[in-house]
C-alpha positions in Angstrom: 0.0 0.0 0.0 2.9 2.4 0.6 3.8 2.1 -3.1 0.2 2.8 -4.2 -0.2 5.7 -1.9 3.2 7.0 -3.1 2.2 6.7 -6.7 -1.1 8.5 -6.1 0.8 11.3 -4.2 3.2 11.5 -7.1 0.4 11.8 -9.6 -1.1 14.6 -7.6 2.2 16.4 -7.2 3.0 16.1 -10.9 -0.5 17.2 -11.9 -0.3 20.3 -9.8 3.2 21.0 -11.1 2.0 20.8 -14.7 -1.0 23.1 -13.9 1.3 25.6 -12.3 3.7 25.6 -15.2 0.9 26.1 -17.6 -0.8 28.9 -15.6 2.2 31.1 -14.6 5.6 29.5 -13.9 7.0 32.7 -12.4 4.1 33.2 -10.0 4.1 29.5 -8.9 7.9 29.0 -9.0 8.1 28.3 -5.2 5.4 25.7 -5.4 6.9 24.0 -8.5 10.3 23.7 -6.8 8.7 22.3 -3.6 6.5 19.8 -5.5 9.5 18.5 -7.5 11.5 18.1 -4.3 8.5 16.3 -2.7 8.2 14.0 -5.7 11.8 12.9 -5.3 11.3 12.4 -1.5 8.2 10.3 -2.3 10.2 8.2 -4.7 12.8 7.7 -2.0 10.1 6.5 0.3 8.9 4.0 -2.3 12.5 2.8 -2.7 12.9 2.4 1.1 9.7 0.2 0.9 11.1 -1.8 -2.0 14.3 -2.5 0.1 12.1 -4.2 2.7 12.1 -1.5 5.4 8.4 -1.5 5.6 7.9 0.2 9.0 10.2 3.0 8.1 8.4 3.5 4.7 5.0 3.4 6.4 6.0 6.0 9.0 7.7 8.3 6.4 4.7 8.0 4.0 2.2 8.7 6.7 4.1 11.7 8.0 5.7 13.3 5.0 2.5 13.5 2.9 0.7 15.6 5.5 3.9 17.6 6.2 4.1 18.6 2.5 0.4 19.4 2.4 0.8 21.5 5.5 3.7 23.4 4.0 1.7 24.1 0.8 -1.3 25.2 2.8 0.6 27.5 5.2 3.9 28.7 3.8 3.5 28.4 0.1 -0.1 29.6 -0.5 -1.6 30.4 2.9 -5.0 29.1 3.8 -7.1 31.0 1.3 -6.9 28.5 -1.6 -8.0 25.7 0.7 -5.1 23.3 0.3 -5.6 22.3 3.9 -8.5 20.1 2.9 -5.9 17.5 1.7 -5.1 17.0 5.3 -8.4 15.2 5.7 -7.3 12.8 2.9 -4.0 12.3 4.7 -5.9 11.1 7.8 -7.0 8.1 5.7 -3.4 7.0 5.0 -2.5 5.7 8.5 -5.7 3.7 8.6 -4.7 1.9 5.4 -1.1 1.3 6.4 -1.6 -0.3 9.8 -4.1 -2.9 10.9 -6.5 -2.6 13.8 -4.0 -4.4 16.1 -1.4 -1.7 15.6 -3.4 1.3 17.0 -0.6 3.5 18.3 0.9 4.7 15.0 -2.4 5.7 13.4 -3.7 7.4 16.6 -0.6 9.5 17.0 -0.3 10.4 13.3 -4.0 11.2 12.8 -3.9 13.4 15.9 -1.0 15.3 14.6 -2.6 15.7 11.2 -5.9 17.0 12.7 -4.0 19.4 15.0 -2.1 20.7 11.9 -5.5 21.2 10.1 -7.0 23.1 13.0 -4.0 25.4 13.3 -3.9 26.1 9.6 -7.6 26.6 9.2 -8.7 28.4 12.4 -5.6 30.3 13.7 -4.0 33.4 12.2 -1.2 32.5 9.8 2.3 32.3 11.2 3.8 33.0 7.8 3.3 35.5 5.0 2.5 33.2 2.0 5.3 33.0 -0.6 2.7 33.0 -3.4 0.0 35.6 -3.3 -3.0 34.8 -5.5 -5.7 36.9 -7.1 -9.3 36.3 -5.9 -10.1 34.5 -9.2 -7.2 32.0 -8.6 -8.3 31.6 -5.0 -11.8 30.7 -6.1 -10.7 28.2 -8.7 -8.1 26.6 -6.5 -10.6 26.2 -3.6 -13.1 24.6 -5.9 -10.4 22.3 -7.5 -8.9 21.4 -4.1 -12.2 20.2 -2.7 -13.0 18.3 -5.8 -9.6 16.6 -6.0 -9.7 15.9 -2.3 -13.0 13.9 -2.7 -11.7 12.1 -5.8 -8.5 11.2 -4.0 -10.4 9.8 -1.0 -12.6 7.8 -3.3 -9.7 6.5 -5.3 -7.8 5.6 -2.1 -10.8 3.7 -0.7 -11.4 1.9 -4.1 -7.7 0.9 -4.3 -7.8 -0.4 -0.8 -10.9 -2.4 -1.5 -9.4 -3.8 -4.7 -6.2 -4.9 -2.9 -8.2 -6.3 0.0 -10.2 -8.5 -2.4 -7.0 -9.8 -4.1 -5.6 -10.7 -0.7 -8.9 -12.4 0.3 -8.9 -14.5 -2.9 -5.3 -15.5 -2.2 -6.2 -16.6 1.4 -9.2 -18.6 0.1 -7.0 -20.3 -2.5 -4.3 -21.1 0.1 -7.0 -22.5 2.5 -8.4 -24.8 -0.3 -4.9 -26.0 -1.2 -4.3 -26.7 2.5 -7.5 -28.7 2.8 -6.6 -30.7 -0.3 -3.1 -31.4 1.1 -4.6 -32.4 4.5 -7.1 -34.8 2.7 -4.1 -36.4 0.8 -2.2 -36.8 4.0 -5.2 -38.3 5.8 -5.7 -40.7 2.8 -2.0 -41.7 2.9 -2.3 -42.4 6.7 -5.4 -44.4 6.3 -3.7 -46.6 3.6 -0.7 -47.1 5.9 
């Protein structure tokens, strides 16, 4: 799941990078540089996961994604364009990465993400945004961010369900193979 979440994050980052380059590369220069850096960090997390360091990759994916969203929503653009709604999607990530027996990681990470959302949304900004947008851009970005947020959440849930069904089919197949093996063993013992 770390790889799928990473690929979805990469697609989102690259999509926004392309949009910013098409709209006004000079205005969005700071965001473009940050998103490219974030894309490389996300690729690094995927490589860590491929190397078998699963817990490290899970923790990095569950914390870096909301960190980058918080940075975009506070330092890069400020809260007006509504990038902080992505933090709600980020609260889903820990739920997918850890099972119900491993409650500590998701609880801590989700709490931190929700605190970040509350601070960004309801408190005065700590930083002057690096990118100052016109009212027209703010309106369109707010609309786009909410739409993409819901699509991303739906895609994440659909991907999780798909992977869960694949795993369930594998377990059923293994159970049936085990039953057949047990029946052969029982038949061999009865013959002996």
